[in-house]
FIVEX-318596 format. One record per atom (N, C-alpha, C): residue in three letters; x, y, z; residue number from 1; atom name. Coordinates in steps of 0.05 Angstrom, whole numbers, padded with zeros to 5 digits. Atoms other than C-alpha are relative to their C-alpha. Layout:
{"ALA", {X, Y, Z}, NUM, "CA"} ...
END
This chain:
{"MET", {-00016, -00005, -00027}, 1, "N"} {"MET", {-00252, -00047, -00413}, 1, "CA"} {"MET", {-00017, -00015, 00024}, 1, "C"} {"ARG", {00011, 00015, -00024}, 2, "N"} {"ARG", {-00262, -00087, -00349}, 2, "CA"} {"ARG", {00000, 00022, 00021}, 2, "C"} {"PHE", {00003, -00013, -00024}, 3, "N"} {"PHE", {-00287, -00060, -00286}, 3, "CA"} {"PHE", {00014, -00016, 00024}, 3, "C"} {"HIS", {-00014, 00018, -00029}, 4, "N"} {"HIS", {-00240, -00078, -00224}, 4, "CA"} {"HIS", {-00006, 00010, 00027}, 4, "C"} {"LEU", {00010, -00002, -00028}, 5, "N"} {"LEU", {-00262, -00083, -00155}, 5, "CA"} {"LEU", {00020, 00005, 00021}, 5, "C"} {"ARG", {-00022, 00002, -00023}, 6, "N"} {"ARG", {-00214, -00058, -00097}, 6, "CA"} {"ARG", {-00011, 00014, 00020}, 6, "C"} {"LYS", {00006, -00013, -00024}, 7, "N"} {"LYS", {-00222, -00040, -00028}, 7, "CA"} {"LYS", {00020, -00002, 00020}, 7, "C"} {"THR", {-00024, 00001, -00020}, 8, "N"} {"THR", {-00176, -00019, 00029}, 8, "CA"} {"THR", {-00015, 00001, 00029}, 8, "C"} {"LEU", {00014, 00004, -00029}, 9, "N"} {"LEU", {-00199, -00034, 00101}, 9, "CA"} {"LEU", {00022, 00016, 00019}, 9, "C"} {"ARG", {-00021, -00019, -00019}, 10, "N"} {"ARG", {-00165, 00016, 00150}, 10, "CA"} {"ARG", {-00006, -00012, 00032}, 10, "C"} {"LEU", {00005, 00010, -00031}, 11, "N"} {"LEU", {-00158, -00016, 00218}, 11, "CA"} {"LEU", {00024, 00014, 00020}, 11, "C"} {"GLY", {-00020, -00014, -00016}, 12, "N"} {"GLY", {-00114, 00039, 00257}, 12, "CA"} {"GLY", {00026, 00005, -00021}, 12, "C"} {"PRO", {-00025, -00001, 00018}, 13, "N"} {"PRO", {-00044, 00037, 00226}, 13, "CA"} {"PRO", {00003, -00020, -00022}, 13, "C"} {"VAL", {-00002, 00023, 00018}, 14, "N"} {"VAL", {-00058, -00031, 00189}, 14, "CA"} {"VAL", {-00019, 00006, -00021}, 14, "C"} {"ARG", {00017, -00001, 00023}, 15, "N"} {"ARG", {-00086, -00025, 00117}, 15, "CA"} {"ARG", {-00005, -00033, -00010}, 15, "C"} {"VAL", {00004, 00032, 00019}, 16, "N"} {"VAL", {-00115, -00093, 00085}, 16, "CA"} {"VAL", {-00012, 00009, -00023}, 16, "C"} {"HIS", {00007, -00007, 00028}, 17, "N"} {"HIS", {-00123, -00088, 00012}, 17, "CA"} {"HIS", {-00012, -00028, -00009}, 17, "C"} {"LEU", {00014, 00022, 00010}, 18, "N"} {"LEU", {-00177, -00133, -00017}, 18, "CA"} {"LEU", {-00006, 00004, -00035}, 18, "C"} {"THR", {00011, 00000, 00026}, 19, "N"} {"THR", {-00196, -00147, -00091}, 19, "CA"} {"THR", {-00022, -00016, -00004}, 19, "C"} {"GLU", {00021, 00021, 00002}, 20, "N"} {"GLU", {-00251, -00186, -00126}, 20, "CA"} {"GLU", {00005, -00025, 00003}, 20, "C"} {"ARG", {-00007, 00028, -00006}, 21, "N"} {"ARG", {-00214, -00247, -00118}, 21, "CA"} {"ARG", {00000, -00006, 00031}, 21, "C"} {"GLY", {-00002, 00000, -00032}, 22, "N"} {"GLY", {-00205, -00234, -00041}, 22, "CA"} {"GLY", {00023, 00016, 00012}, 22, "C"} {"PHE", {-00025, -00012, -00011}, 23, "N"} {"PHE", {-00143, -00217, 00000}, 23, "CA"} {"PHE", {00021, 00004, -00019}, 23, "C"} {"SER", {-00025, -00001, 00019}, 24, "N"} {"SER", {-00086, -00183, -00035}, 24, "CA"} {"SER", {00019, 00006, 00011}, 24, "C"} {"SER", {-00029, -00008, -00022}, 25, "N"} {"SER", {-00038, -00150, 00017}, 25, "CA"} {"SER", {-00010, 00015, 00021}, 25, "C"} {"TRP", {00006, -00017, -00021}, 26, "N"} {"TRP", {-00032, -00116, 00076}, 26, "CA"} {"TRP", {00024, 00017, 00005}, 26, "C"} {"GLY", {-00023, -00016, -00004}, 27, "N"} {"GLY", {00011, -00056, 00096}, 27, "CA"} {"GLY", {-00007, 00017, 00030}, 27, "C"} {"LEU", {00000, -00018, -00027}, 28, "N"} {"LEU", {00026, -00006, 00150}, 28, "CA"} {"LEU", {00005, 00026, -00005}, 28, "C"} {"LYS", {00002, -00032, 00011}, 29, "N"} {"LYS", {00015, 00074, 00148}, 29, "CA"} {"LYS", {00003, 00012, 00031}, 29, "C"} {"VAL", {-00004, -00018, -00023}, 30, "N"} {"VAL", {00048, 00115, 00206}, 30, "CA"} {"VAL", {00008, 00025, -00011}, 30, "C"} {"GLY", {-00009, -00029, 00007}, 31, "N"} {"GLY", {00051, 00188, 00192}, 31, "CA"} {"GLY", {00000, 00000, -00029}, 31, "C"} {"ARG", {-00012, -00004, 00029}, 32, "N"} {"ARG", {00084, 00199, 00124}, 32, "CA"} {"ARG", {00009, -00025, -00011}, 32, "C"} {"TRP", {-00016, 00026, 00010}, 33, "N"} {"TRP", {00116, 00127, 00120}, 33, "CA"} {"TRP", {-00021, -00019, 00000}, 33, "C"} {"THR", {00017, 00020, 00008}, 34, "N"} {"THR", {00080, 00070, 00088}, 34, "CA"} {"THR", {00019, -00026, -00008}, 34, "C"} {"TRP", {-00013, 00027, 00007}, 35, "N"} {"TRP", {00099, -00005, 00078}, 35, "CA"} {"TRP", {-00016, -00018, -00008}, 35, "C"} {"ASN", {00015, 00022, 00010}, 36, "N"} {"ASN", {00070, -00056, 00035}, 36, "CA"} {"ASN", {00010, -00021, 00002}, 36, "C"} {"SER", {-00016, 00025, -00007}, 37, "N"} {"SER", {00077, -00130, 00053}, 37, "CA"} {"SER", {00004, -00019, -00031}, 37, "C"} {"ARG", {-00001, 00012, 00025}, 38, "N"} {"ARG", {00069, -00156, -00017}, 38, "CA"} {"ARG", {00022, 00008, -00017}, 38, "C"} {"THR", {-00023, -00012, 00015}, 39, "N"} {"THR", {00120, -00112, -00053}, 39, "CA"} {"THR", {00021, 00011, 00018}, 39, "C"} {"GLY", {-00017, -00010, -00015}, 40, "N"} {"GLY", {00162, -00095, 00006}, 40, "CA"} {"GLY", {00012, 00027, -00002}, 40, "C"} {"ARG", {-00012, -00026, 00011}, 41, "N"} {"ARG", {00166, -00025, -00019}, 41, "CA"} {"ARG", {-00008, 00017, 00026}, 41, "C"} {"HIS", {-00001, -00023, -00022}, 42, "N"} {"HIS", {00174, 00035, 00032}, 42, "CA"} {"HIS", {-00006, 00023, -00011}, 42, "C"} {"THR", {00003, -00025, 00015}, 43, "N"} {"THR", {00142, 00103, 00014}, 43, "CA"} {"THR", {-00003, 00019, 00020}, 43, "C"} {"ILE", {-00001, -00023, -00015}, 44, "N"} {"ILE", {00153, 00168, 00046}, 44, "CA"} {"ILE", {-00012, 00023, -00016}, 44, "C"} {"ASN", {00015, -00025, 00011}, 45, "N"} {"ASN", {00107, 00230, 00029}, 45, "CA"} {"ASN", {00016, 00020, 00010}, 45, "C"} {"THR", {-00010, -00027, -00004}, 46, "N"} {"THR", {00141, 00294, 00022}, 46, "CA"} {"THR", {-00016, 00023, -00005}, 46, "C"} {"PRO", {00019, -00020, 00002}, 47, "N"} {"PRO", {00115, 00361, 00028}, 47, "CA"} {"PRO", {00000, 00007, -00026}, 47, "C"} {"GLY", {00004, -00005, 00027}, 48, "N"} {"GLY", {00084, 00387, -00034}, 48, "CA"} {"GLY", {-00004, -00026, -00022}, 48, "C"} {"PRO", {00010, 00022, 00016}, 49, "N"} {"PRO", {00075, 00342, -00098}, 49, "CA"} {"PRO", {00022, -00017, -00003}, 49, "C"} {"GLY", {-00022, 00014, 00000}, 50, "N"} {"GLY", {00117, 00282, -00095}, 50, "CA"} {"GLY", {00006, -00021, 00024}, 50, "C"} {"SER", {-00007, 00022, -00024}, 51, "N"} {"SER", {00141, 00225, -00052}, 51, "CA"} {"SER", {00028, -00016, -00007}, 51, "C"} {"PHE", {-00028, 00015, 00006}, 52, "N"} {"PHE", {00205, 00180, -00043}, 52, "CA"} {"PHE", {-00007, -00028, 00002}, 52, "C"} {"LYS", {00010, 00027, 00000}, 53, "N"} {"LYS", {00196, 00106, -00058}, 53, "CA"} {"LYS", {00023, -00018, -00002}, 53, "C"} {"THR", {-00026, 00023, 00000}, 54, "N"} {"THR", {00245, 00045, -00047}, 54, "CA"} {"THR", {-00014, -00015, -00023}, 54, "C"} {"LYS", {00002, 00022, 00014}, 55, "N"} {"LYS", {00250, -00009, -00098}, 55, "CA"} {"LYS", {-00013, -00027, 00010}, 55, "C"} {"GLY", {00016, 00024, -00012}, 56, "N"} {"GLY", {00223, -00064, -00049}, 56, "CA"} {"GLY", {00018, -00022, -00003}, 56, "C"} {"ARG", {-00014, 00026, -00003}, 57, "N"} {"ARG", {00242, -00138, -00051}, 57, "CA"} {"ARG", {00007, -00004, -00030}, 57, "C"} {"ARG", {-00004, 00011, 00023}, 58, "N"} {"ARG", {00272, -00167, -00110}, 58, "CA"} {"ARG", {-00005, -00031, -00004}, 58, "C"} {"ARG", {00010, 00027, 00010}, 59, "N"} {"ARG", {00244, -00234, -00141}, 59, "CA"} {"ARG", {00008, -00011, -00021}, 59, "C"} 
END
């Protein structure tokens, strides 16, 4: 089993995601809404267990 190194830097509403190879992606988080630049996925956290996720970009 391999060990994976991941780190998220939080700079206000901006999130920068880093891996062992360096920069991975960035995103925005405002309240319950989140957006990821790499996947284009929007996520909205709902009260209780669960959330609503979009499919993001098609490649």
